[in-house]
Biopython code that builds the backbone (N, CA, C, O; Angstrom):
import numpy as np
from Bio.PDB.StructureBuilder import StructureBuilder

atoms = [
    (1, "MET", "N", (0.821, -1.135, 0.000)),
    (1, "MET", "CA", (0.000, 0.000, 0.000)),
    (1, "MET", "C", (0.891, 1.233, 0.000)),
    (1, "MET", "O", (1.886, 1.306, 0.722)),
    (2, "ALA", "N", (0.508, 2.198, -0.829)),
    (2, "ALA", "CA", (1.286, 3.423, -0.974)),
    (2, "ALA", "C", (0.858, 4.433, 0.077)),
    (2, "ALA", "O", (-0.327, 4.595, 0.366)),
    (3, "VAL", "N", (1.805, 5.074, 0.613)),
    (3, "VAL", "CA", (1.536, 6.073, 1.646)),
    (3, "VAL", "C", (1.431, 7.437, 0.946)),
    (3, "VAL", "O", (2.282, 7.802, 0.135)),
    (4, "ALA", "N", (0.399, 8.157, 1.269)),
    (4, "ALA", "CA", (0.220, 9.491, 0.683)),
    (4, "ALA", "C", (1.232, 10.461, 1.309)),
    (4, "ALA", "O", (1.441, 10.486, 2.522)),
    (5, "LYS", "N", (1.842, 11.246, 0.439)),
    (5, "LYS", "CA", (2.827, 12.216, 0.918)),
    (5, "LYS", "C", (2.116, 13.463, 1.424)),
    (5, "LYS", "O", (1.153, 13.947, 0.829)),
    (6, "LYS", "N", (2.617, 13.955, 2.526)),
    (6, "LYS", "CA", (2.087, 15.199, 3.055)),
    (6, "LYS", "C", (2.730, 16.350, 2.285)),
    (6, "LYS", "O", (3.900, 16.285, 1.907)),
    (7, "PRO", "N", (1.935, 17.418, 2.057)),
    (7, "PRO", "CA", (2.564, 18.571, 1.405)),
    (7, "PRO", "C", (3.607, 19.177, 2.342)),
    (7, "PRO", "O", (3.431, 19.206, 3.559)),
    (8, "ALA", "N", (4.690, 19.655, 1.748)),
    (8, "ALA", "CA", (5.780, 20.227, 2.539)),
    (8, "ALA", "C", (5.291, 21.494, 3.235)),
    (8, "ALA", "O", (4.574, 22.305, 2.649)),
    (9, "ALA", "N", (5.689, 21.647, 4.481)),
    (9, "ALA", "CA", (5.294, 22.825, 5.241)),
    (9, "ALA", "C", (6.022, 24.041, 4.680)),
    (9, "ALA", "O", (7.203, 23.981, 4.336)),
    (10, "LYS", "N", (5.278, 25.153, 4.598)),
    (10, "LYS", "CA", (5.892, 26.378, 4.076)),
    (10, "LYS", "C", (6.793, 26.972, 5.137)),
    (10, "LYS", "O", (6.420, 27.068, 6.306)),
    (11, "THR", "N", (7.970, 27.366, 4.721)),
    (11, "THR", "CA", (8.893, 28.020, 5.644)),
    (11, "THR", "C", (8.803, 29.518, 5.383)),
    (11, "THR", "O", (8.624, 29.939, 4.240)),
    (12, "PRO", "N", (8.923, 30.314, 6.421)),
    (12, "PRO", "CA", (8.843, 31.768, 6.189)),
    (12, "PRO", "C", (10.014, 32.215, 5.318)),
    (12, "PRO", "O", (11.138, 31.731, 5.447)),
    (13, "ALA", "N", (9.703, 33.172, 4.414)),
    (13, "ALA", "CA", (10.737, 33.678, 3.497)),
    (13, "ALA", "C", (11.760, 34.472, 4.290)),
    (13, "ALA", "O", (11.408, 35.244, 5.183)),
    (14, "ALA", "N", (13.000, 34.281, 3.965)),
    (14, "ALA", "CA", (14.068, 35.008, 4.636)),
    (14, "ALA", "C", (14.007, 36.469, 4.185)),
    (14, "ALA", "O", (13.732, 36.738, 3.016)),
    (15, "PRO", "N", (14.257, 37.406, 5.086)),
    (15, "PRO", "CA", (14.231, 38.816, 4.669)),
    (15, "PRO", "C", (15.326, 39.085, 3.645)),
    (15, "PRO", "O", (16.411, 38.506, 3.697)),
    (16, "LYS", "N", (15.008, 39.985, 2.709)),
    (16, "LYS", "CA", (15.990, 40.299, 1.659)),
    (16, "LYS", "C", (17.170, 41.035, 2.280)),
    (16, "LYS", "O", (17.004, 41.930, 3.109)),
    (17, "ALA", "N", (18.322, 40.649, 1.872)),
    (17, "ALA", "CA", (19.540, 41.291, 2.370)),
    (17, "ALA", "C", (19.720, 42.615, 1.650)),
    (17, "ALA", "O", (19.340, 42.756, 0.488)),
    (18, "ALA", "N", (20.293, 43.573, 2.334)),
    (18, "ALA", "CA", (20.571, 44.868, 1.726)),
    (18, "ALA", "C", (21.594, 44.666, 0.620)),
    (18, "ALA", "O", (22.487, 43.829, 0.745)),
    (19, "PRO", "N", (21.470, 45.430, -0.466)),
    (19, "PRO", "CA", (22.447, 45.264, -1.545)),
    (19, "PRO", "C", (23.845, 45.615, -1.048)),
    (19, "PRO", "O", (24.025, 46.509, -0.221)),
    (20, "ALA", "N", (24.789, 44.914, -1.554)),
    (20, "ALA", "CA", (26.179, 45.134, -1.139)),
    (20, "ALA", "C", (26.615, 46.534, -1.555)),
    (20, "ALA", "O", (26.296, 46.998, -2.649)),
    (21, "LYS", "N", (27.342, 47.194, -0.671)),
    (21, "LYS", "CA", (27.824, 48.535, -0.987)),
    (21, "LYS", "C", (28.951, 48.437, -1.998)),
    (21, "LYS", "O", (29.789, 47.536, -1.968)),
    (22, "LYS", "N", (28.926, 49.417, -2.899)),
    (22, "LYS", "CA", (29.976, 49.445, -3.915)),
    (22, "LYS", "C", (31.257, 49.964, -3.281)),
    (22, "LYS", "O", (31.230, 50.823, -2.399)),
    (23, "ALA", "N", (32.342, 49.444, -3.730)),
    (23, "ALA", "CA", (33.631, 49.882, -3.215)),
    (23, "ALA", "C", (33.891, 51.305, -3.684)),
    (23, "ALA", "O", (33.479, 51.687, -4.779)),
    (24, "ALA", "N", (34.560, 52.072, -2.872)),
    (24, "ALA", "CA", (34.898, 53.450, -3.230)),
    (24, "ALA", "C", (35.802, 53.425, -4.457)),
    (24, "ALA", "O", (36.677, 52.566, -4.569)),
    (25, "PRO", "N", (35.592, 54.376, -5.387)),
    (25, "PRO", "CA", (36.449, 54.390, -6.572)),
    (25, "PRO", "C", (37.893, 54.691, -6.174)),
    (25, "PRO", "O", (38.162, 55.383, -5.192)),
    (26, "ALA", "N", (38.773, 54.167, -6.940)),
    (26, "ALA", "CA", (40.199, 54.367, -6.666)),
    (26, "ALA", "C", (40.534, 55.846, -6.817)),
    (26, "ALA", "O", (39.892, 56.570, -7.579)),
    (27, "ALA", "N", (41.534, 56.270, -6.089)),
    (27, "ALA", "CA", (41.945, 57.668, -6.145)),
    (27, "ALA", "C", (42.365, 58.022, -7.565)),
    (27, "ALA", "O", (42.979, 57.218, -8.267)),
    (28, "LYS", "N", (42.020, 59.247, -7.974)),
    (28, "LYS", "CA", (42.373, 59.666, -9.328)),
    (28, "LYS", "C", (43.878, 59.832, -9.426)),
    (28, "LYS", "O", (44.542, 60.221, -8.465)),
    (29, "ALA", "N", (44.396, 59.534, -10.589)),
    (29, "ALA", "CA", (45.835, 59.609, -10.792)),
    (29, "ALA", "C", (46.322, 61.053, -10.732)),
    (29, "ALA", "O", (47.345, 61.339, -10.109)),
    (30, "ALA", "N", (45.586, 61.975, -11.384)),
    (30, "ALA", "CA", (45.998, 63.383, -11.397)),
    (30, "ALA", "C", (44.829, 64.230, -10.918)),
    (30, "ALA", "O", (43.683, 63.933, -11.253)),
    (31, "PRO", "N", (45.087, 65.267, -10.149)),
    (31, "PRO", "CA", (43.993, 66.124, -9.706)),
    (31, "PRO", "C", (43.370, 66.849, -10.894)),
    (31, "PRO", "O", (44.044, 67.112, -11.890)),
    (32, "ALA", "N", (42.087, 67.169, -10.785)),
    (32, "ALA", "CA", (41.392, 67.838, -11.878)),
    (32, "ALA", "C", (42.019, 69.209, -12.131)),
    (32, "ALA", "O", (42.493, 69.871, -11.207)),
    (33, "ALA", "N", (42.013, 69.613, -13.374)),
    (33, "ALA", "CA", (42.585, 70.903, -13.734)),
    (33, "ALA", "C", (41.740, 72.011, -13.114)),
    (33, "ALA", "O", (40.517, 71.899, -13.038)),
    (34, "LYS", "N", (42.398, 73.076, -12.672)),
    (34, "LYS", "CA", (41.685, 74.183, -12.045)),
    (34, "LYS", "C", (40.829, 74.883, -13.101)),
    (34, "LYS", "O", (41.276, 75.152, -14.216)),
    (35, "ARG", "N", (39.580, 75.169, -12.712)),
    (35, "ARG", "CA", (38.640, 75.762, -13.642)),
    (35, "ARG", "C", (39.004, 77.220, -13.895)),
    (35, "ARG", "O", (39.246, 77.981, -12.958)),
    (36, "ALA", "N", (39.040, 77.596, -15.157)),
    (36, "ALA", "CA", (39.386, 78.968, -15.525)),
    (36, "ALA", "C", (38.168, 79.867, -15.333)),
    (36, "ALA", "O", (37.057, 79.467, -15.683)),
    (37, "PRO", "N", (38.342, 81.062, -14.791)),
    (37, "PRO", "CA", (37.207, 81.963, -14.606)),
    (37, "PRO", "C", (36.656, 82.440, -15.946)),
    (37, "PRO", "O", (37.396, 82.595, -16.918)),
    (38, "ASN", "N", (35.352, 82.669, -15.982)),
    (38, "ASN", "CA", (34.707, 83.154, -17.193)),
    (38, "ASN", "C", (35.095, 84.619, -17.395)),
    (38, "ASN", "O", (34.952, 85.435, -16.483)),
    (39, "ALA", "N", (35.576, 84.943, -18.566)),
    (39, "ALA", "CA", (36.052, 86.295, -18.843)),
    (39, "ALA", "C", (34.944, 87.335, -18.710)),
    (39, "ALA", "O", (35.214, 88.471, -18.322)),
    (40, "ALA", "N", (33.701, 86.966, -19.026)),
    (40, "ALA", "CA", (32.590, 87.915, -18.938)),
    (40, "ALA", "C", (32.337, 88.331, -17.492)),
    (40, "ALA", "O", (31.975, 89.479, -17.237)),
    (41, "PHE", "N", (32.522, 87.421, -16.551)),
    (41, "PHE", "CA", (32.321, 87.750, -15.148)),
    (41, "PHE", "C", (33.479, 88.577, -14.588)),
    (41, "PHE", "O", (33.291, 89.344, -13.644)),
    (42, "MET", "N", (34.646, 88.429, -15.152)),
    (42, "MET", "CA", (35.826, 89.099, -14.620)),
    (42, "MET", "C", (36.056, 90.482, -15.239)),
    (42, "MET", "O", (36.942, 91.214, -14.797)),
    (43, "LYS", "N", (35.271, 90.844, -16.251)),
    (43, "LYS", "CA", (35.424, 92.142, -16.903)),
    (43, "LYS", "C", (34.997, 93.253, -15.945)),
    (43, "LYS", "O", (33.890, 93.199, -15.408)),
    (44, "PRO", "N", (35.840, 94.253, -15.719)),
    (44, "PRO", "CA", (35.455, 95.344, -14.816)),
    (44, "PRO", "C", (34.262, 96.122, -15.368)),
    (44, "PRO", "O", (34.253, 96.516, -16.534)),
    (45, "MET", "N", (33.261, 96.337, -14.524)),
    (45, "MET", "CA", (32.067, 97.079, -14.899)),
    (45, "MET", "C", (32.060, 98.400, -14.133)),
    (45, "MET", "O", (32.522, 98.468, -12.994)),
    (46, "THR", "N", (31.536, 99.437, -14.761)),
    (46, "THR", "CA", (31.465, 100.749, -14.126)),
    (46, "THR", "C", (30.069, 100.931, -13.531)),
    (46, "THR", "O", (29.079, 100.841, -14.256)),
    (47, "PRO", "N", (29.973, 101.185, -12.226)),
    (47, "PRO", "CA", (28.650, 101.365, -11.611)),
    (47, "PRO", "C", (28.085, 102.757, -11.902)),
    (47, "PRO", "O", (28.834, 103.714, -12.098)),
    (48, "SER", "N", (26.749, 102.852, -11.925)),
    (48, "SER", "CA", (26.097, 104.146, -12.088)),
    (48, "SER", "C", (26.313, 104.966, -10.815)),
    (48, "SER", "O", (26.841, 104.456, -9.827)),
    (49, "ALA", "N", (25.907, 106.233, -10.841)),
    (49, "ALA", "CA", (26.099, 107.106, -9.684)),
    (49, "ALA", "C", (25.305, 106.607, -8.477)),
    (49, "ALA", "O", (25.785, 106.686, -7.346)),
    (50, "THR", "N", (24.082, 106.088, -8.709)),
    (50, "THR", "CA", (23.267, 105.613, -7.586)),
    (50, "THR", "C", (23.862, 104.352, -6.963)),
    (50, "THR", "O", (23.843, 104.190, -5.743)),
    (51, "LEU", "N", (24.387, 103.464, -7.798)),
    (51, "LEU", "CA", (25.018, 102.244, -7.281)),
    (51, "LEU", "C", (26.361, 102.573, -6.633)),
    (51, "LEU", "O", (26.758, 101.929, -5.662)),
    (52, "ALA", "N", (27.060, 103.573, -7.168)),
    (52, "ALA", "CA", (28.352, 103.962, -6.609)),
    (52, "ALA", "C", (28.210, 104.478, -5.181)),
    (52, "ALA", "O", (29.160, 104.402, -4.402)),
    (53, "ALA", "N", (27.051, 104.996, -4.829)),
    (53, "ALA", "CA", (26.818, 105.463, -3.464)),
    (53, "ALA", "C", (26.825, 104.294, -2.477)),
    (53, "ALA", "O", (27.084, 104.479, -1.288)),
    (54, "VAL", "N", (26.543, 103.106, -2.971)),
    (54, "VAL", "CA", (26.496, 101.915, -2.113)),
    (54, "VAL", "C", (27.825, 101.166, -2.114)),
    (54, "VAL", "O", (28.317, 100.783, -1.053)),
    (55, "ILE", "N", (28.411, 100.953, -3.292)),
    (55, "ILE", "CA", (29.585, 100.077, -3.394)),
    (55, "ILE", "C", (30.887, 100.797, -3.704)),
    (55, "ILE", "O", (31.953, 100.187, -3.629)),
    (56, "GLY", "N", (30.831, 102.062, -4.045)),
    (56, "GLY", "CA", (32.034, 102.778, -4.440)),
    (56, "GLY", "C", (32.033, 102.986, -5.945)),
    (56, "GLY", "O", (31.309, 102.307, -6.673)),
    (57, "ASP", "N", (32.849, 103.928, -6.410)),
    (57, "ASP", "CA", (32.776, 104.296, -7.821)),
    (57, "ASP", "C", (33.809, 103.651, -8.727)),
    (57, "ASP", "O", (33.784, 103.877, -9.937)),
    (58, "LYS", "N", (34.711, 102.860, -8.183)),
    (58, "LYS", "CA", (35.712, 102.256, -9.077)),
    (58, "LYS", "C", (35.144, 101.001, -9.745)),
    (58, "LYS", "O", (34.308, 100.299, -9.176)),
    (59, "GLY", "N", (35.614, 100.740, -10.953)),
    (59, "GLY", "CA", (35.134, 99.597, -11.726)),
    (59, "GLY", "C", (35.551, 98.281, -11.089)),
    (59, "GLY", "O", (36.663, 98.150, -10.577)),
    (60, "MET", "N", (34.647, 97.308, -11.128)),
    (60, "MET", "CA", (34.938, 95.984, -10.573)),
    (60, "MET", "C", (34.102, 94.933, -11.290)),
    (60, "MET", "O", (33.079, 95.271, -11.885)),
    (61, "PRO", "N", (34.509, 93.665, -11.250)),
    (61, "PRO", "CA", (33.739, 92.599, -11.889)),
    (61, "PRO", "C", (32.368, 92.430, -11.216)),
    (61, "PRO", "O", (32.174, 92.831, -10.069)),
    (62, "ARG", "N", (31.431, 91.833, -11.947)),
    (62, "ARG", "CA", (30.081, 91.602, -11.432)),
    (62, "ARG", "C", (30.098, 90.821, -10.119)),
    (62, "ARG", "O", (29.304, 91.095, -9.219)),
    (63, "THR", "N", (30.989, 89.865, -10.013)),
    (63, "THR", "CA", (31.051, 89.061, -8.793)),
    (63, "THR", "C", (31.405, 89.920, -7.593)),
    (63, "THR", "O", (30.857, 89.733, -6.507)),
    (64, "GLU", "N", (32.322, 90.864, -7.783)),
    (64, "GLU", "CA", (32.714, 91.771, -6.699)),
    (64, "GLU", "C", (31.587, 92.734, -6.352)),
    (64, "GLU", "O", (31.397, 93.081, -5.186)),
    (65, "VAL", "N", (30.833, 93.168, -7.373)),
    (65, "VAL", "CA", (29.702, 94.062, -7.136)),
    (65, "VAL", "C", (28.691, 93.373, -6.219)),
    (65, "VAL", "O", (28.199, 93.972, -5.263)),
    (66, "THR", "N", (28.392, 92.120, -6.516)),
    (66, "THR", "CA", (27.443, 91.364, -5.699)),
    (66, "THR", "C", (27.963, 91.204, -4.279)),
    (66, "THR", "O", (27.194, 91.334, -3.328)),
    (67, "LYS", "N", (29.253, 90.924, -4.116)),
    (67, "LYS", "CA", (29.842, 90.790, -2.779)),
    (67, "LYS", "C", (29.734, 92.094, -1.997)),
    (67, "LYS", "O", (29.401, 92.089, -0.812)),
    (68, "LYS", "N", (30.018, 93.211, -2.666)),
    (68, "LYS", "CA", (29.963, 94.516, -2.000)),
    (68, "LYS", "C", (28.541, 94.846, -1.563)),
    (68, "LYS", "O", (28.337, 95.383, -0.475)),
    (69, "ILE", "N", (27.564, 94.529, -2.397)),
    (69, "ILE", "CA", (26.168, 94.800, -2.037)),
    (69, "ILE", "C", (25.771, 93.965, -0.834)),
    (69, "ILE", "O", (25.105, 94.464, 0.073)),
    (70, "TRP", "N", (26.176, 92.692, -0.814)),
    (70, "TRP", "CA", (25.857, 91.843, 0.335)),
    (70, "TRP", "C", (26.562, 92.330, 1.596)),
    (70, "TRP", "O", (25.990, 92.251, 2.683)),
    (71, "GLU", "N", (27.781, 92.830, 1.477)),
    (71, "GLU", "CA", (28.464, 93.408, 2.641)),
    (71, "GLU", "C", (27.664, 94.583, 3.184)),
    (71, "GLU", "O", (27.507, 94.726, 4.397)),
    (72, "TYR", "N", (27.157, 95.427, 2.286)),
    (72, "TYR", "CA", (26.361, 96.588, 2.681)),
    (72, "TYR", "C", (25.061, 96.140, 3.361)),
    (72, "TYR", "O", (24.663, 96.707, 4.378)),
    (73, "ILE", "N", (24.407, 95.124, 2.799)),
    (73, "ILE", "CA", (23.149, 94.613, 3.363)),
    (73, "ILE", "C", (23.383, 94.050, 4.759)),
    (73, "ILE", "O", (22.615, 94.339, 5.678)),
    (74, "LYS", "N", (24.428, 93.255, 4.928)),
    (74, "LYS", "CA", (24.727, 92.648, 6.237)),
    (74, "LYS", "C", (25.130, 93.718, 7.262)),
    (74, "LYS", "O", (24.701, 93.671, 8.415)),
    (75, "LYS", "N", (25.957, 94.679, 6.832)),
    (75, "LYS", "CA", (26.441, 95.726, 7.733)),
    (75, "LYS", "C", (25.287, 96.576, 8.264)),
    (75, "LYS", "O", (25.288, 96.970, 9.430)),
    (76, "ASN", "N", (24.297, 96.860, 7.402)),
    (76, "ASN", "CA", (23.174, 97.711, 7.778)),
    (76, "ASN", "C", (21.936, 96.918, 8.201)),
    (76, "ASN", "O", (20.863, 97.491, 8.390)),
    (77, "ASN", "N", (22.086, 95.597, 8.348)),
    (77, "ASN", "CA", (20.999, 94.720, 8.806)),
    (77, "ASN", "C", (19.728, 94.930, 7.977)),
    (77, "ASN", "O", (18.663, 95.210, 8.526)),
    (78, "LEU", "N", (19.849, 94.793, 6.652)),
    (78, "LEU", "CA", (18.729, 95.036, 5.748)),
    (78, "LEU", "C", (18.042, 93.755, 5.289)),
    (78, "LEU", "O", (17.052, 93.817, 4.559)),
    (79, "GLN", "N", (18.542, 92.611, 5.698)),
    (79, "GLN", "CA", (17.908, 91.347, 5.327)),
    (79, "GLN", "C", (16.688, 91.156, 6.224)),
    (79, "GLN", "O", (16.778, 91.326, 7.440)),
    (80, "ASP", "N", (15.543, 90.803, 5.628)),
    (80, "ASP", "CA", (14.306, 90.646, 6.382)),
    (80, "ASP", "C", (14.468, 89.523, 7.407)),
    (80, "ASP", "O", (14.985, 88.454, 7.083)),
    (81, "ALA", "N", (14.027, 89.767, 8.639)),
    (81, "ALA", "CA", (14.196, 88.777, 9.709)),
    (81, "ALA", "C", (13.292, 87.567, 9.503)),
    (81, "ALA", "O", (13.701, 86.439, 9.776)),
    (82, "ALA", "N", (12.077, 87.784, 9.029)),
    (82, "ALA", "CA", (11.131, 86.678, 8.861)),
    (82, "ALA", "C", (11.431, 85.848, 7.612)),
    (82, "ALA", "O", (11.344, 84.621, 7.644)),
    (83, "ASN", "N", (11.780, 86.512, 6.522)),
    (83, "ASN", "CA", (12.042, 85.823, 5.260)),
    (83, "ASN", "C", (13.410, 86.282, 4.765)),
    (83, "ASN", "O", (13.535, 87.365, 4.193)),
    (84, "LYS", "N", (14.418, 85.474, 4.982)),
    (84, "LYS", "CA", (15.808, 85.838, 4.678)),
    (84, "LYS", "C", (16.060, 86.080, 3.188)),
    (84, "LYS", "O", (17.090, 86.647, 2.822)),
    (85, "ARG", "N", (15.139, 85.662, 2.333)),
    (85, "ARG", "CA", (15.319, 85.869, 0.901)),
    (85, "ARG", "C", (14.964, 87.286, 0.465)),
    (85, "ARG", "O", (15.257, 87.689, -0.661)),
    (86, "MET", "N", (14.338, 88.031, 1.350)),
    (86, "MET", "CA", (13.911, 89.388, 1.020)),
    (86, "MET", "C", (14.884, 90.420, 1.591)),
    (86, "MET", "O", (15.416, 90.251, 2.688)),
    (87, "ILE", "N", (15.105, 91.490, 0.826)),
    (87, "ILE", "CA", (15.992, 92.569, 1.218)),
    (87, "ILE", "C", (15.144, 93.824, 1.420)),
    (87, "ILE", "O", (14.420, 94.241, 0.516)),
    (88, "ASN", "N", (15.236, 94.418, 2.597)),
    (88, "ASN", "CA", (14.547, 95.672, 2.891)),
    (88, "ASN", "C", (15.473, 96.816, 2.496)),
    (88, "ASN", "O", (16.603, 96.897, 2.978)),
    (89, "ALA", "N", (15.001, 97.698, 1.624)),
    (89, "ALA", "CA", (15.856, 98.756, 1.096)),
    (89, "ALA", "C", (15.875, 99.971, 2.008)),
    (89, "ALA", "O", (14.836, 100.399, 2.510)),
    (90, "ASP", "N", (17.070, 100.527, 2.219)),
    (90, "ASP", "CA", (17.175, 101.824, 2.872)),
    (90, "ASP", "C", (17.147, 102.865, 1.748)),
    (90, "ASP", "O", (16.875, 102.519, 0.598)),
    (91, "ASP", "N", (17.422, 104.119, 2.061)),
    (91, "ASP", "CA", (17.315, 105.177, 1.046)),
    (91, "ASP", "C", (18.267, 104.965, -0.126)),
    (91, "ASP", "O", (17.888, 105.180, -1.277)),
    (92, "LYS", "N", (19.493, 104.548, 0.155)),
    (92, "LYS", "CA", (20.467, 104.332, -0.924)),
    (92, "LYS", "C", (20.045, 103.169, -1.818)),
    (92, "LYS", "O", (20.085, 103.281, -3.043)),
    (93, "LEU", "N", (19.639, 102.050, -1.207)),
    (93, "LEU", "CA", (19.253, 100.888, -2.007)),
    (93, "LEU", "C", (17.922, 101.105, -2.712)),
    (93, "LEU", "O", (17.702, 100.543, -3.785)),
    (94, "LYS", "N", (17.035, 101.900, -2.142)),
    (94, "LYS", "CA", (15.750, 102.159, -2.786)),
    (94, "LYS", "C", (15.969, 102.807, -4.147)),
    (94, "LYS", "O", (15.234, 102.531, -5.094)),
    (95, "ALA", "N", (16.980, 103.669, -4.245)),
    (95, "ALA", "CA", (17.301, 104.293, -5.526)),
    (95, "ALA", "C", (17.817, 103.255, -6.520)),
    (95, "ALA", "O", (17.506, 103.318, -7.710)),
    (96, "VAL", "N", (18.594, 102.316, -6.035)),
    (96, "VAL", "CA", (19.124, 101.251, -6.901)),
    (96, "VAL", "C", (18.008, 100.297, -7.323)),
    (96, "VAL", "O", (17.993, 99.817, -8.456)),
    (97, "PHE", "N", (17.067, 100.021, -6.403)),
    (97, "PHE", "CA", (15.989, 99.067, -6.663)),
    (97, "PHE", "C", (14.797, 99.689, -7.385)),
    (97, "PHE", "O", (13.740, 99.064, -7.471)),
    (98, "GLY", "N", (14.947, 100.903, -7.904)),
    (98, "GLY", "CA", (13.868, 101.520, -8.660)),
    (98, "GLY", "C", (12.711, 101.965, -7.781)),
    (98, "GLY", "O", (11.565, 101.952, -8.230)),
    (99, "GLY", "N", (12.979, 102.356, -6.546)),
    (99, "GLY", "CA", (11.951, 102.855, -5.651)),
    (99, "GLY", "C", (11.227, 101.790, -4.848)),
    (99, "GLY", "O", (10.341, 102.119, -4.060)),
    (100, "LYS", "N", (11.578, 100.522, -5.025)),
    (100, "LYS", "CA", (10.912, 99.442, -4.287)),
    (100, "LYS", "C", (11.433, 99.390, -2.855)),
    (100, "LYS", "O", (12.627, 99.560, -2.608)),
    (101, "LYS", "N", (10.507, 99.149, -1.903)),
    (101, "LYS", "CA", (10.891, 99.045, -0.491)),
    (101, "LYS", "C", (11.540, 97.708, -0.178)),
    (101, "LYS", "O", (12.445, 97.624, 0.652)),
    (102, "GLN", "N", (11.064, 96.652, -0.857)),
    (102, "GLN", "CA", (11.563, 95.303, -0.569)),
    (102, "GLN", "C", (11.658, 94.520, -1.870)),
    (102, "GLN", "O", (10.747, 94.562, -2.697)),
    (103, "VAL", "N", (12.772, 93.799, -2.049)),
    (103, "VAL", "CA", (12.956, 92.949, -3.231)),
    (103, "VAL", "C", (13.528, 91.612, -2.782)),
    (103, "VAL", "O", (14.121, 91.507, -1.709)),
    (104, "SER", "N", (13.343, 90.590, -3.617)),
    (104, "SER", "CA", (13.947, 89.291, -3.306)),
    (104, "SER", "C", (15.411, 89.338, -3.734)),
    (104, "SER", "O", (15.805, 90.164, -4.558)),
    (105, "MET", "N", (16.198, 88.453, -3.169)),
    (105, "MET", "CA", (17.627, 88.451, -3.499)),
    (105, "MET", "C", (17.854, 88.120, -4.970)),
    (105, "MET", "O", (18.870, 88.516, -5.542)),
    (106, "PHE", "N", (16.928, 87.405, -5.581)),
    (106, "PHE", "CA", (17.077, 87.051, -6.991)),
    (106, "PHE", "C", (16.734, 88.242, -7.881)),
    (106, "PHE", "O", (17.382, 88.470, -8.902)),
    (107, "GLU", "N", (15.717, 88.997, -7.488)),
    (107, "GLU", "CA", (15.344, 90.198, -8.224)),
    (107, "GLU", "C", (16.420, 91.274, -8.063)),
    (107, "GLU", "O", (16.634, 92.089, -8.959)),
    (108, "MET", "N", (17.084, 91.264, -6.925)),
    (108, "MET", "CA", (18.120, 92.248, -6.631)),
    (108, "MET", "C", (19.223, 92.224, -7.693)),
    (108, "MET", "O", (19.645, 93.279, -8.165)),
    (109, "THR", "N", (19.686, 91.048, -8.067)),
    (109, "THR", "CA", (20.770, 90.957, -9.046)),
    (109, "THR", "C", (20.334, 91.521, -10.397)),
    (109, "THR", "O", (21.128, 92.140, -11.105)),
    (110, "LYS", "N", (19.083, 91.304, -10.742)),
    (110, "LYS", "CA", (18.545, 91.834, -12.009)),
    (110, "LYS", "C", (18.513, 93.364, -11.960)),
    (110, "LYS", "O", (18.900, 94.028, -12.921)),
    (111, "LEU", "N", (18.054, 93.911, -10.849)),
    (111, "LEU", "CA", (17.965, 95.359, -10.714)),
    (111, "LEU", "C", (19.350, 96.010, -10.663)),
    (111, "LEU", "O", (19.544, 97.104, -11.194)),
    (112, "VAL", "N", (20.294, 95.346, -10.034)),
    (112, "VAL", "CA", (21.653, 95.900, -9.936)),
    (112, "VAL", "C", (22.342, 95.887, -11.300)),
    (112, "VAL", "O", (23.083, 96.814, -11.624)),
    (113, "SER", "N", (22.107, 94.850, -12.098)),
    (113, "SER", "CA", (22.783, 94.763, -13.395)),
    (113, "SER", "C", (22.378, 95.916, -14.311)),
    (113, "SER", "O", (23.126, 96.264, -15.224)),
    (114, "ALA", "N", (21.210, 96.513, -14.084)),
    (114, "ALA", "CA", (20.802, 97.672, -14.882)),
    (114, "ALA", "C", (21.655, 98.895, -14.566)),
    (114, "ALA", "O", (21.691, 99.844, -15.349)),
    (115, "HIS", "N", (22.337, 98.881, -13.433)),
    (115, "HIS", "CA", (23.187, 100.008, -13.013)),
    (115, "HIS", "C", (24.658, 99.799, -13.365)),
    (115, "HIS", "O", (25.504, 100.596, -12.960)),
    (116, "LEU", "N", (24.974, 98.750, -14.107)),
    (116, "LEU", "CA", (26.360, 98.485, -14.492)),
    (116, "LEU", "C", (26.532, 98.682, -15.995)),
    (116, "LEU", "O", (25.656, 98.328, -16.784)),
    (117, "SER", "N", (27.662, 99.247, -16.374)),
    (117, "SER", "CA", (27.949, 99.398, -17.801)),
    (117, "SER", "C", (29.414, 99.122, -18.083)),
    (117, "SER", "O", (29.847, 99.199, -19.233)),
]
sb = StructureBuilder()
sb.init_structure("model")
sb.init_model(0)
sb.init_chain("A")
sb.init_seg("    ")
for serial, (resi, resn, name, xyz) in enumerate(atoms, 1):
    if name == "N":
        sb.init_residue(resn, " ", resi, " ")
    sb.init_atom(name, np.array(xyz, "f"), 0.0, 1.0, " ", f" {name:<3s}", serial, name[0])
structure = sb.get_structure()
């Protein structure tokens, strides 16, 4: 007489193992070449009279103009306390910002570039 086979009991599935971490890439043979500055950014720009009242009247690259404006904003505590992206204009900056009391930091660069030649 043949004995009926019992179905095999199900075993719980083993949890999936985390994928193996990739080995760190080998150190590069030569360091990357230093990036050359863009000539358009380094060209000295002359500020208008209204902008010169804030940053000075000597010509400087756009990057330096932005740094000088931020120095002025930080020194005079003109960054909005509630929303750090907004700049509250004092009398000098209001002239640069076209009479606006408050501008965003992104709009500021657009408004300042109109005062450079």
